[in-house]
TIDO-665297 format. One record per residue (C-alpha): chain; residue number from 1; residue in one letter; x, y, z. Coordinates in Angstrom, 2 decimals. Last residue first. Layout:
# TIDO-665297
+-----+-----+------+---------+---------+---------+
! mol ! seq ! type !      xx !      yy !      zz !
+-----+-----+------+---------+---------+---------+
!   A ! NUM !    A !       X !       Y !       Z !
...
+-----+-----+------+---------+---------+---------+
***
This chain:
# TIDO-665297
+-----+-----+------+---------+---------+---------+
! mol ! seq ! type !      xx !      yy !      zz !
+-----+-----+------+---------+---------+---------+
!   A ! 393 !    X !  -12.39 !   -4.59 !   19.16 !
!   A ! 392 !    X !   -9.98 !   -4.84 !   22.09 !
!   A ! 391 !    X !   -7.12 !   -6.46 !   20.21 !
!   A ! 390 !    X !   -7.30 !   -4.15 !   17.21 !
!   A ! 389 !    X !   -8.80 !   -5.18 !   13.89 !
!   A ! 388 !    X !   -7.26 !   -5.32 !   10.43 !
!   A ! 387 !    X !   -9.16 !   -5.57 !    7.14 !
!   A ! 386 !    X !   -7.25 !   -6.42 !    3.97 !
!   A ! 385 !    X !   -7.17 !   -5.43 !    0.32 !
!   A ! 384 !    X !   -5.52 !   -6.52 !   -2.92 !
!   A ! 383 !    X !   -5.07 !   -5.48 !   -6.54 !
!   A ! 382 !    X !   -2.72 !   -6.42 !   -9.37 !
!   A ! 381 !    X !   -3.05 !   -5.66 !  -13.10 !
!   A ! 380 !    X !   -3.11 !   -1.88 !  -13.20 !
!   A ! 379 !    X !   -4.69 !   -0.53 !  -16.35 !
!   A ! 378 !    X !   -4.23 !    1.22 !  -19.71 !
!   A ! 377 !    X !   -0.41 !    1.54 !  -19.87 !
!   A ! 376 !    X !    0.44 !   -1.71 !  -18.07 !
!   A ! 375 !    X !    0.47 !   -0.62 !  -14.41 !
!   A ! 374 !    X !    1.82 !   -3.30 !  -12.09 !
!   A ! 373 !    X !    0.25 !   -2.40 !   -8.76 !
!   A ! 372 !    X !   -2.65 !   -1.57 !   -6.49 !
!   A ! 371 !    X !   -3.03 !   -2.13 !   -2.74 !
!   A ! 370 !    X !   -5.73 !   -1.72 !   -0.11 !
!   A ! 369 !    X !   -5.89 !   -1.15 !    3.64 !
!   A ! 368 !    X !   -8.95 !   -1.27 !    5.86 !
!   A ! 367 !    X !   -8.86 !   -0.36 !    9.51 !
!   A ! 366 !    X !  -10.86 !   -1.38 !   12.59 !
!   A ! 365 !    X !  -10.34 !   -0.16 !   16.15 !
!   A ! 364 !    X !   -9.53 !    3.54 !   15.80 !
!   A ! 363 !    X !  -10.88 !    5.39 !   18.84 !
!   A ! 362 !    X !   -9.15 !    8.67 !   18.04 !
!   A ! 361 !    X !   -7.16 !    8.49 !   14.81 !
!   A ! 360 !    X !   -3.43 !    8.53 !   15.62 !
!   A ! 359 !    X !   -1.22 !   10.59 !   13.29 !
!   A ! 358 !    X !    0.80 !   12.14 !   16.12 !
!   A ! 357 !    X !    1.47 !    8.76 !   17.76 !
!   A ! 356 !    X !    0.38 !    5.86 !   15.56 !
!   A ! 355 !    X !    0.89 !    3.20 !   18.24 !
!   A ! 354 !    X !   -2.74 !    2.69 !   19.31 !
!   A ! 353 !    X !   -2.83 !   -0.92 !   18.13 !
!   A ! 352 !    X !   -5.51 !   -0.17 !   15.51 !
!   A ! 351 !    X !   -3.55 !    2.80 !   14.16 !
!   A ! 350 !    X !   -0.07 !    1.31 !   14.20 !
!   A ! 349 !    X !   -1.22 !   -1.75 !   12.27 !
!   A ! 348 !    X !   -3.00 !    0.51 !    9.77 !
!   A ! 347 !    X !    0.14 !    2.63 !    9.31 !
!   A ! 346 !    X !    2.27 !   -0.43 !    8.54 !
!   A ! 345 !    X !   -0.33 !   -1.78 !    6.11 !
!   A ! 344 !    X !   -0.81 !    1.55 !    4.35 !
!   A ! 343 !    X !    2.91 !    2.17 !    3.91 !
!   A ! 342 !    X !    3.63 !   -1.33 !    2.59 !
!   A ! 341 !    X !    2.75 !   -0.65 !   -1.06 !
!   A ! 340 !    X !    5.09 !    2.33 !   -1.05 !
!   A ! 339 !    X !    7.87 !   -0.09 !   -0.08 !
!   A ! 338 !    X !    8.07 !   -0.98 !   -3.77 !
!   A ! 337 !    X !    9.74 !    2.35 !   -4.47 !
!   A ! 336 !    X !    9.98 !    4.61 !   -1.43 !
!   A ! 335 !    X !    7.14 !    6.91 !   -2.53 !
!   A ! 334 !    X !    7.07 !   10.01 !   -0.34 !
!   A ! 333 !    X !    5.06 !   11.23 !    2.64 !
!   A ! 332 !    X !    2.94 !   13.73 !    0.72 !
!   A ! 331 !    X !    1.55 !   11.77 !   -2.23 !
!   A ! 330 !    X !    2.91 !    8.49 !   -0.88 !
!   A ! 329 !    X !    0.59 !    8.39 !    2.10 !
!   A ! 328 !    X !    0.19 !   11.38 !    4.36 !
!   A ! 327 !    X !    0.39 !    9.13 !    7.43 !
!   A ! 326 !    X !   -3.42 !    9.14 !    7.76 !
!   A ! 325 !    X !   -4.13 !    7.80 !    4.32 !
!   A ! 324 !    X !   -7.87 !    8.44 !    4.75 !
!   A ! 323 !    X !   -9.82 !    9.41 !    7.86 !
!   A ! 322 !    X !  -13.52 !    9.60 !    6.92 !
!   A ! 321 !    X !  -15.35 !   11.80 !    9.47 !
!   A ! 320 !    X !  -12.38 !   14.11 !    9.90 !
!   A ! 319 !    X !   -9.76 !   14.36 !   12.66 !
!   A ! 318 !    X !   -7.10 !   12.51 !   10.66 !
!   A ! 317 !    X !   -8.11 !   14.29 !    7.45 !
!   A ! 316 !    X !  -10.48 !   12.93 !    4.81 !
!   A ! 315 !    X !  -13.43 !   15.22 !    5.58 !
!   A ! 314 !    X !  -16.48 !   14.00 !    3.70 !
!   A ! 313 !    X !  -19.27 !   15.27 !    1.42 !
!   A ! 312 !    X !  -17.16 !   16.55 !   -1.48 !
!   A ! 311 !    X !  -15.18 !   13.30 !   -1.53 !
!   A ! 310 !    X !  -18.37 !   11.23 !   -1.71 !
!   A ! 309 !    X !  -19.66 !   13.43 !   -4.55 !
!   A ! 308 !    X !  -16.51 !   12.73 !   -6.54 !
!   A ! 307 !    X !  -16.61 !    8.99 !   -5.74 !
!   A ! 306 !    X !  -20.19 !    8.39 !   -6.89 !
!   A ! 305 !    X !  -19.10 !    7.00 !  -10.28 !
!   A ! 304 !    X !  -19.30 !    3.42 !   -9.04 !
!   A ! 303 !    X !  -21.20 !    3.34 !   -5.76 !
!   A ! 302 !    X !  -19.97 !    4.47 !   -2.36 !
!   A ! 301 !    X !  -17.88 !    3.08 !    0.51 !
!   A ! 300 !    X !  -18.01 !   -0.34 !   -1.12 !
!   A ! 299 !    X !  -14.36 !   -1.20 !   -1.70 !
!   A ! 298 !    X !  -14.80 !   -0.54 !   -5.42 !
!   A ! 297 !    X !  -15.83 !    3.06 !   -4.84 !
!   A ! 296 !    X !  -13.13 !    4.08 !   -2.35 !
!   A ! 295 !    X !  -10.62 !    2.11 !   -4.42 !
!   A ! 294 !    X !  -11.45 !    3.97 !   -7.63 !
!   A ! 293 !    X !  -11.22 !    7.29 !   -5.81 !
!   A ! 292 !    X !   -7.76 !    6.41 !   -4.50 !
!   A ! 291 !    X !   -6.75 !    5.35 !   -8.01 !
!   A ! 290 !    X !   -7.76 !    8.75 !   -9.36 !
!   A ! 289 !    X !   -5.55 !   10.42 !   -6.75 !
!   A ! 288 !    X !   -2.25 !    9.04 !   -8.14 !
!   A ! 287 !    X !    0.31 !    6.68 !   -6.52 !
!   A ! 286 !    X !   -2.13 !    6.45 !   -3.66 !
!   A ! 285 !    X !   -2.60 !    2.89 !   -2.47 !
!   A ! 284 !    X !   -5.51 !    3.24 !   -0.09 !
!   A ! 283 !    X !   -5.46 !    3.38 !    3.73 !
!   A ! 282 !    X !   -8.99 !    3.64 !    5.13 !
!   A ! 281 !    X !  -10.04 !    4.51 !    8.66 !
!   A ! 280 !    X !  -12.68 !    3.55 !   11.23 !
!   A ! 279 !    X !  -14.41 !    0.84 !    9.19 !
!   A ! 278 !    X !  -17.87 !    0.16 !   10.63 !
!   A ! 277 !    X !  -19.70 !    2.00 !    7.82 !
!   A ! 276 !    X !  -18.13 !   -0.32 !    5.27 !
!   A ! 275 !    X !  -19.54 !   -3.46 !    6.94 !
!   A ! 274 !    X !  -18.09 !   -6.16 !    9.22 !
!   A ! 273 !    X !  -17.80 !   -9.89 !    9.73 !
!   A ! 272 !    X !  -14.25 !  -10.01 !    8.39 !
!   A ! 271 !    X !  -14.97 !  -12.85 !    5.96 !
!   A ! 270 !    X !  -18.29 !  -11.30 !    4.96 !
!   A ! 269 !    X !  -16.66 !   -7.93 !    4.38 !
!   A ! 268 !    X !  -13.98 !   -9.43 !    2.16 !
!   A ! 267 !    X !  -16.50 !  -11.68 !    0.37 !
!   A ! 266 !    X !  -18.52 !   -8.65 !   -0.60 !
!   A ! 265 !    X !  -15.35 !   -6.91 !   -1.82 !
!   A ! 264 !    X !  -14.30 !   -9.72 !   -4.15 !
!   A ! 263 !    X !  -14.97 !   -8.57 !   -7.72 !
!   A ! 262 !    X !  -14.97 !   -4.85 !   -6.93 !
!   A ! 261 !    X !  -11.50 !   -5.10 !   -5.36 !
!   A ! 260 !    X !  -10.17 !   -6.26 !   -8.74 !
!   A ! 259 !    X !  -10.27 !   -2.72 !  -10.02 !
!   A ! 258 !    X !  -12.87 !   -0.86 !  -12.04 !
!   A ! 257 !    X !  -12.66 !    1.86 !  -14.69 !
!   A ! 256 !    X !   -9.62 !    0.51 !  -16.46 !
!   A ! 255 !    X !   -9.61 !    1.13 !  -20.19 !
!   A ! 254 !    X !  -11.38 !   -0.93 !  -22.88 !
!   A ! 253 !    X !  -13.03 !   -2.98 !  -20.08 !
!   A ! 252 !    X !  -13.11 !   -6.65 !  -21.13 !
!   A ! 251 !    X !  -10.11 !   -7.43 !  -18.94 !
!   A ! 250 !    X !  -12.35 !   -6.95 !  -15.87 !
!   A ! 249 !    X !   -9.72 !   -8.02 !  -13.31 !
!   A ! 248 !    X !   -6.16 !   -8.74 !  -14.40 !
!   A ! 247 !    X !   -5.17 !   -9.97 !  -10.94 !
!   A ! 246 !    X !   -7.22 !  -10.31 !   -7.75 !
!   A ! 245 !    X !   -6.39 !  -10.29 !   -4.02 !
!   A ! 244 !    X !   -8.48 !  -10.54 !   -0.86 !
!   A ! 243 !    X !   -8.01 !  -10.27 !    2.92 !
!   A ! 242 !    X !  -10.13 !  -10.60 !    6.05 !
!   A ! 241 !    X !   -9.87 !  -10.59 !    9.85 !
!   A ! 240 !    X !   -6.13 !  -10.09 !   10.26 !
!   A ! 239 !    X !   -5.83 !   -9.33 !   13.97 !
!   A ! 238 !    X !   -3.61 !   -6.43 !   14.96 !
!   A ! 237 !    X !   -0.86 !   -6.92 !   17.51 !
!   A ! 236 !    X !    0.93 !   -5.53 !   20.54 !
!   A ! 235 !    X !    3.79 !   -7.91 !   21.52 !
!   A ! 234 !    X !    3.70 !   -9.31 !   25.06 !
!   A ! 233 !    X !    5.79 !  -12.32 !   24.02 !
!   A ! 232 !    X !    3.12 !  -14.83 !   25.05 !
!   A ! 231 !    X !    0.44 !  -12.66 !   23.46 !
!   A ! 230 !    X !    2.32 !  -12.53 !   20.17 !
!   A ! 229 !    X !    2.77 !  -16.30 !   20.26 !
!   A ! 228 !    X !   -0.93 !  -16.93 !   20.94 !
!   A ! 227 !    X !   -1.90 !  -14.60 !   18.09 !
!   A ! 226 !    X !    0.15 !  -16.55 !   15.57 !
!   A ! 225 !    X !    2.65 !  -14.62 !   13.49 !
!   A ! 224 !    X !    3.09 !  -12.04 !   10.73 !
!   A ! 223 !    X !    5.75 !   -9.37 !   11.23 !
!   A ! 222 !    X !    5.99 !   -5.88 !    9.75 !
!   A ! 221 !    X !    8.37 !   -3.92 !    7.54 !
!   A ! 220 !    X !    8.89 !   -0.65 !    5.67 !
!   A ! 219 !    X !   11.77 !    0.80 !    3.63 !
!   A ! 218 !    X !   13.07 !    4.04 !    2.17 !
!   A ! 217 !    X !   14.59 !    5.87 !   -0.79 !
!   A ! 216 !    X !   12.55 !    8.51 !   -2.59 !
!   A ! 215 !    X !   10.16 !    9.09 !   -5.47 !
!   A ! 214 !    X !    7.80 !   12.05 !   -4.84 !
!   A ! 213 !    X !    4.26 !   11.12 !   -5.86 !
!   A ! 212 !    X !    2.33 !   12.88 !   -8.61 !
!   A ! 211 !    X !   -1.08 !   14.55 !   -8.37 !
!   A ! 210 !    X !    0.66 !   17.57 !   -6.83 !
!   A ! 209 !    X !    2.44 !   18.43 !  -10.07 !
!   A ! 208 !    X !   -0.48 !   18.16 !  -12.50 !
!   A ! 207 !    X !   -2.15 !   15.16 !  -14.19 !
!   A ! 206 !    X !   -4.87 !   16.30 !  -16.64 !
!   A ! 205 !    X !   -2.78 !   16.61 !  -18.82 !
!   A ! 204 !    X !    0.67 !   15.13 !  -18.32 !
!   A ! 203 !    X !    2.78 !   17.29 !  -15.99 !
!   A ! 202 !    X !    0.75 !   20.50 !  -15.70 !
!   A ! 201 !    X !    2.15 !   23.17 !  -13.43 !
!   A ! 200 !    X !    0.36 !   23.76 !  -10.14 !
!   A ! 199 !    X !   -2.42 !   26.37 !  -10.09 !
!   A ! 198 !    X !   -5.17 !   23.99 !   -8.92 !
!   A ! 197 !    X !   -3.06 !   22.48 !   -6.15 !
!   A ! 196 !    X !   -1.82 !   25.85 !   -4.94 !
!   A ! 195 !    X !   -5.38 !   27.14 !   -4.79 !
!   A ! 194 !    X !   -6.50 !   24.01 !   -2.96 !
!   A ! 193 !    X !   -3.89 !   24.72 !   -0.33 !
!   A ! 192 !    X !   -0.85 !   22.60 !    0.54 !
!   A ! 191 !    X !    0.90 !   22.97 !    3.90 !
!   A ! 190 !    X !    4.70 !   22.61 !    4.13 !
!   A ! 189 !    X !    6.81 !   19.64 !    5.34 !
!   A ! 188 !    X !    6.57 !   17.14 !    2.48 !
!   A ! 187 !    X !    9.11 !   14.36 !    3.08 !
!   A ! 186 !    X !    7.04 !   12.69 !    5.79 !
!   A ! 185 !    X !    9.07 !   11.31 !    8.72 !
!   A ! 184 !    X !    7.66 !   13.69 !   11.36 !
!   A ! 183 !    X !    4.08 !   12.72 !   10.43 !
!   A ! 182 !    X !    1.65 !   15.39 !   11.63 !
!   A ! 181 !    X !    2.29 !   17.53 !    8.53 !
!   A ! 180 !    X !    1.58 !   14.41 !    6.50 !
!   A ! 179 !    X !   -2.09 !   14.47 !    7.52 !
!   A ! 178 !    X !   -2.55 !   18.00 !    6.16 !
!   A ! 177 !    X !   -0.74 !   16.94 !    2.99 !
!   A ! 176 !    X !   -3.11 !   14.02 !    2.74 !
!   A ! 175 !    X !   -6.10 !   16.32 !    2.95 !
!   A ! 174 !    X !   -4.76 !   18.64 !    0.22 !
!   A ! 173 !    X !   -4.03 !   15.73 !   -2.12 !
!   A ! 172 !    X !   -7.38 !   14.01 !   -1.63 !
!   A ! 171 !    X !   -9.40 !   17.21 !   -1.95 !
!   A ! 170 !    X !   -7.39 !   18.05 !   -5.05 !
!   A ! 169 !    X !   -8.78 !   14.99 !   -6.79 !
!   A ! 168 !    X !  -12.22 !   16.51 !   -6.45 !
!   A ! 167 !    X !  -10.92 !   19.95 !   -7.43 !
!   A ! 166 !    X !   -9.75 !   18.45 !  -10.75 !
!   A ! 165 !    X !  -13.37 !   17.73 !  -11.56 !
!   A ! 164 !    X !  -15.13 !   14.36 !  -11.75 !
!   A ! 163 !    X !  -18.01 !   13.99 !  -14.19 !
!   A ! 162 !    X !  -18.15 !   10.20 !  -14.13 !
!   A ! 161 !    X !  -17.14 !    8.98 !  -17.59 !
!   A ! 160 !    X !  -15.13 !   12.01 !  -18.72 !
!   A ! 159 !    X !  -13.33 !   12.47 !  -15.43 !
!   A ! 158 !    X !  -12.60 !    8.74 !  -15.15 !
!   A ! 157 !    X !  -11.24 !    8.59 !  -18.70 !
!   A ! 156 !    X !   -9.03 !   11.62 !  -18.14 !
!   A ! 155 !    X !   -7.67 !   10.08 !  -14.95 !
!   A ! 154 !    X !   -6.90 !    6.72 !  -16.58 !
!   A ! 153 !    X !   -5.11 !    8.39 !  -19.51 !
!   A ! 152 !    X !   -3.21 !   10.72 !  -17.19 !
!   A ! 151 !    X !   -2.35 !    7.62 !  -15.18 !
!   A ! 150 !    X !   -0.46 !    6.13 !  -18.11 !
!   A ! 149 !    X !    1.24 !    9.42 !  -18.98 !
!   A ! 148 !    X !    2.51 !    9.95 !  -15.46 !
!   A ! 147 !    X !    3.47 !    6.26 !  -15.07 !
!   A ! 146 !    X !    6.22 !    6.35 !  -17.71 !
!   A ! 145 !    X !    6.73 !    9.14 !  -20.20 !
!   A ! 144 !    X !    5.58 !    7.32 !  -23.33 !
!   A ! 143 !    X !    7.98 !    8.04 !  -26.20 !
!   A ! 142 !    X !    6.28 !    5.85 !  -28.78 !
!   A ! 141 !    X !    8.92 !    3.12 !  -28.48 !
!   A ! 140 !    X !    8.29 !    3.21 !  -24.70 !
!   A ! 139 !    X !    4.68 !    2.06 !  -24.82 !
!   A ! 138 !    X !    4.02 !   -1.03 !  -26.94 !
!   A ! 137 !    X !    7.20 !   -3.12 !  -27.04 !
!   A ! 136 !    X !    9.15 !   -2.25 !  -23.90 !
!   A ! 135 !    X !    6.11 !   -1.46 !  -21.76 !
!   A ! 134 !    X !    4.32 !   -4.62 !  -22.89 !
!   A ! 133 !    X !    7.47 !   -6.66 !  -22.19 !
!   A ! 132 !    X !    7.31 !   -5.37 !  -18.63 !
!   A ! 131 !    X !    9.02 !   -2.93 !  -16.26 !
!   A ! 130 !    X !   12.29 !   -2.87 !  -18.16 !
!   A ! 129 !    X !   12.19 !    0.85 !  -18.95 !
!   A ! 128 !    X !   10.65 !    1.33 !  -15.51 !
!   A ! 127 !    X !   13.89 !    0.29 !  -13.81 !
!   A ! 126 !    X !   15.83 !    3.00 !  -15.61 !
!   A ! 125 !    X !   13.23 !    5.61 !  -14.68 !
!   A ! 124 !    X !   13.38 !    4.47 !  -11.05 !
!   A ! 123 !    X !   17.16 !    4.93 !  -10.91 !
!   A ! 122 !    X !   17.12 !    8.48 !  -12.34 !
!   A ! 121 !    X !   19.43 !    9.79 !   -9.58 !
!   A ! 120 !    X !   19.80 !    7.03 !   -6.99 !
!   A ! 119 !    X !   16.71 !    6.00 !   -5.11 !
!   A ! 118 !    X !   17.17 !    2.86 !   -3.03 !
!   A ! 117 !    X !   14.29 !    0.56 !   -2.40 !
!   A ! 116 !    X !   12.65 !   -1.32 !    0.44 !
!   A ! 115 !    X !   10.06 !   -3.91 !    1.31 !
!   A ! 114 !    X !    9.87 !   -6.32 !    4.24 !
!   A ! 113 !    X !    7.49 !   -9.03 !    5.46 !
!   A ! 112 !    X !    9.08 !  -10.95 !    8.35 !
!   A ! 111 !    X !    7.30 !  -14.26 !    8.90 !
!   A ! 110 !    X !    7.25 !  -15.74 !   12.39 !
!   A ! 109 !    X !    6.00 !  -19.31 !   12.96 !
!   A ! 108 !    X !    6.48 !  -20.77 !    9.49 !
!   A ! 107 !    X !    5.10 !  -23.70 !    7.50 !
!   A ! 106 !    X !    2.54 !  -24.26 !   10.25 !
!   A ! 105 !    X !   -0.38 !  -24.08 !    7.85 !
!   A ! 104 !    X !   -1.82 !  -20.97 !    9.50 !
!   A ! 103 !    X !    1.60 !  -19.31 !    9.52 !
!   A ! 102 !    X !    2.07 !  -20.05 !    5.82 !
!   A ! 101 !    X !   -1.46 !  -18.82 !    5.10 !
!   A ! 100 !    X !   -0.71 !  -15.52 !    6.84 !
!   A !  99 !    X !    2.55 !  -15.14 !    4.93 !
!   A !  98 !    X !    0.76 !  -15.63 !    1.62 !
!   A !  97 !    X !   -1.91 !  -13.09 !    2.50 !
!   A !  96 !    X !    0.59 !  -10.51 !    3.75 !
!   A !  95 !    X !    2.79 !  -10.94 !    0.71 !
!   A !  94 !    X !   -0.17 !  -10.26 !   -1.59 !
!   A !  93 !    X !   -1.14 !   -7.21 !    0.45 !
!   A !  92 !    X !    2.39 !   -5.81 !    0.49 !
!   A !  91 !    X !    3.00 !   -6.72 !   -3.14 !
!   A !  90 !    X !    0.02 !   -4.71 !   -4.43 !
!   A !  89 !    X !    2.03 !   -1.50 !   -4.96 !
!   A !  88 !    X !    4.68 !   -3.29 !   -6.98 !
!   A !  87 !    X !    3.90 !   -6.93 !   -7.76 !
!   A !  86 !    X !    7.34 !   -8.56 !   -7.80 !
!   A !  85 !    X !    6.91 !  -10.78 !   -4.71 !
!   A !  84 !    X !    9.88 !  -12.74 !   -3.35 !
!   A !  83 !    X !    8.91 !  -15.51 !   -0.91 !
!   A !  82 !    X !   10.67 !  -17.79 !    1.57 !
!   A !  81 !    X !    9.63 !  -20.40 !    4.15 !
!   A !  80 !    X !   12.14 !  -22.46 !    6.19 !
!   A !  79 !    X !   14.11 !  -19.34 !    6.98 !
!   A !  78 !    X !   17.81 !  -19.21 !    7.94 !
!   A !  77 !    X !   18.57 !  -15.47 !    8.22 !
!   A !  76 !    X !   22.01 !  -13.87 !    8.51 !
!   A !  75 !    X !   21.03 !  -10.66 !    6.74 !
!   A !  74 !    X !   23.28 !  -10.79 !    3.68 !
!   A !  73 !    X !   22.90 !  -14.58 !    3.47 !
!   A !  72 !    X !   19.09 !  -14.42 !    3.61 !
!   A !  71 !    X !   19.23 !  -11.49 !    1.18 !
!   A !  70 !    X !   20.35 !  -13.72 !   -1.64 !
!   A !  69 !    X !   17.25 !  -15.88 !   -1.16 !
!   A !  68 !    X !   14.98 !  -12.85 !   -1.34 !
!   A !  67 !    X !   16.44 !  -11.72 !   -4.64 !
!   A !  66 !    X !   19.82 !  -10.34 !   -5.63 !
!   A !  65 !    X !   20.84 !   -8.91 !   -9.01 !
!   A !  64 !    X !   18.85 !   -6.90 !   -8.30 !
!   A !  63 !    X !   17.39 !   -5.25 !   -5.18 !
!   A !  62 !    X !   16.18 !   -2.17 !   -7.04 !
!   A !  61 !    X !   12.45 !   -2.75 !   -7.50 !
!   A !  60 !    X !   11.89 !   -4.40 !   -4.13 !
!   A !  59 !    X !    9.62 !   -6.93 !   -2.44 !
!   A !  58 !    X !   10.59 !   -9.41 !    0.25 !
!   A !  57 !    X !    8.95 !  -12.16 !    2.30 !
!   A !  56 !    X !   10.86 !  -14.11 !    4.97 !
!   A !  55 !    X !    9.73 !  -16.97 !    7.21 !
!   A !  54 !    X !   11.69 !  -18.59 !   10.04 !
!   A !  53 !    X !   12.40 !  -15.42 !   12.01 !
!   A !  52 !    X !   13.33 !  -16.12 !   15.66 !
!   A !  51 !    X !   17.02 !  -16.39 !   14.76 !
!   A !  50 !    X !   16.94 !  -12.82 !   13.49 !
!   A !  49 !    X !   16.17 !  -11.73 !   17.06 !
!   A !  48 !    X !   12.91 !  -10.77 !   18.77 !
!   A !  47 !    X !   11.86 !   -8.01 !   21.18 !
!   A !  46 !    X !    8.96 !   -7.08 !   18.92 !
!   A !  45 !    X !   10.08 !   -3.48 !   18.35 !
!   A !  44 !    X !   13.67 !   -4.67 !   17.92 !
!   A !  43 !    X !   12.55 !   -7.17 !   15.29 !
!   A !  42 !    X !   10.77 !   -4.43 !   13.35 !
!   A !  41 !    X !   13.71 !   -2.03 !   13.61 !
!   A !  40 !    X !   16.19 !   -4.62 !   12.36 !
!   A !  39 !    X !   13.90 !   -5.58 !    9.46 !
!   A !  38 !    X !   13.53 !   -1.92 !    8.46 !
!   A !  37 !    X !   17.29 !   -1.40 !    8.53 !
!   A !  36 !    X !   18.07 !   -4.57 !    6.59 !
!   A !  35 !    X !   15.63 !   -3.55 !    3.85 !
!   A !  34 !    X !   17.26 !   -0.13 !    3.53 !
!   A !  33 !    X !   20.78 !   -1.53 !    3.40 !
!   A !  32 !    X !   19.83 !   -4.19 !    0.83 !
!   A !  31 !    X !   18.15 !   -1.53 !   -1.30 !
!   A !  30 !    X !   21.60 !    0.03 !   -1.64 !
!   A !  29 !    X !   22.84 !    3.26 !   -0.09 !
!   A !  28 !    X !   23.66 !    6.23 !   -2.33 !
!   A !  27 !    X !   20.41 !    7.87 !   -1.33 !
!   A !  26 !    X !   18.09 !   10.46 !   -2.83 !
!   A !  25 !    X !   14.93 !   11.95 !   -1.31 !
!   A !  24 !    X !   15.58 !   10.15 !    1.97 !
!   A !  23 !    X !   12.90 !    8.29 !    3.95 !
!   A !  22 !    X !   13.08 !    7.56 !    7.68 !
!   A !  21 !    X !   13.34 !    3.78 !    8.07 !
!   A !  20 !    X !   10.45 !    1.47 !    8.80 !
!   A !  19 !    X !    8.55 !   -0.40 !   11.47 !
!   A !  18 !    X !    5.30 !   -2.18 !   12.26 !
!   A !  17 !    X !    5.94 !   -4.78 !   14.98 !
!   A !  16 !    X !    2.80 !   -6.92 !   14.65 !
!   A !  15 !    X !    0.30 !   -8.58 !   12.37 !
!   A !  14 !    X !   -1.93 !  -11.39 !   13.63 !
!   A !  13 !    X !   -3.15 !  -14.83 !   12.54 !
!   A !  12 !    X !   -5.41 !  -16.84 !   14.87 !
!   A !  11 !    X !   -8.39 !  -16.95 !   12.54 !
!   A !  10 !    X !   -7.48 !  -15.98 !    8.99 !
!   A !   9 !    X !  -10.69 !  -16.95 !    7.22 !
!   A !   8 !    X !  -11.14 !  -19.75 !    4.71 !
!   A !   7 !    X !  -12.47 !  -18.73 !    1.32 !
!   A !   6 !    X !  -15.72 !  -20.28 !    0.19 !
!   A !   5 !    X !  -15.16 !  -22.84 !   -2.57 !
!   A !   4 !    X !  -15.99 !  -21.68 !   -6.07 !
!   A !   3 !    X !  -18.86 !  -23.61 !   -7.58 !
!   A !   2 !    X !  -18.11 !  -26.95 !   -9.20 !
!   A !   1 !    X !  -16.58 !  -26.99 !  -12.65 !
+-----+-----+------+---------+---------+---------+
***
């Protein structure tokens, strides 16, 4: 075959109207209700109506038996472009890329990207039992305890291979809690010390309590459109300067030590015309701290295995020298099901447009956001990343 064709950039495509719904630990409301609320808030922020939306992208774990097309009737939408993306924590980035290409091609003018989930008692555990055929046949018959046991395996491998200590992961959790205290919608409202982190009860060795996210109900949304249309409507926007996705990367690795970001990161920076040291803040998918470290390495902020030392050398809080997951992320803000993969995108849009309020990073002009999803016992299959730039950058 001929060499791979160079990826086209995303000139003229912008993200706007970041919005969500305040999370609830448990909710009797359906995913439909949560998704509708986030969409309403996003359209209100942009000064648009449902009739202005001609593209619709949805992700949810608990939307069944409906899908995106069923929601069009619930929500009164008549899109000419439609997508439903079942890729968990990578769905936001995958949906963003597809929506951006649809806008570039003229298949849609305004695409609403929305994610949301309910959280009834034990609802996520029931959904995980049908997560994949691999989970049904190879994991659950042996009594595997869901993601905690899977990520314990990944964490133990990383610690053994690269000399990481629990304190290194604690730096992520403690910093994100500090960030979450500035976010009025975060579920976690009390400070977290390193001592508390280290003394927390073990969940699945070496995963302890504060390494785990808090499942909740919630939703997030944003719009994808042409820059000229956003300007005409007076809508603040973030330019999409680069984006990548990869699935089932490095299948030869016995257990995941690298993600798909490592395969395409050079092209991401080339597309965006920037370098790691020019990124003002990073939003990683943070279902567990080890995956944050993996993303920091694979996205080029340090070399493979250098993550622990990188964490020791940097301040990850909003006022630090390496702001990371500035909303508190999922570890301290809460994990609203599939909407967890949208948190970083929504926060990054707010940051580079100066709309982040109490979590605002001073002078933020360029943000990177990354996603990770579909864990299959020994690895996550889906990865993505994007670089967003503010209007004045």
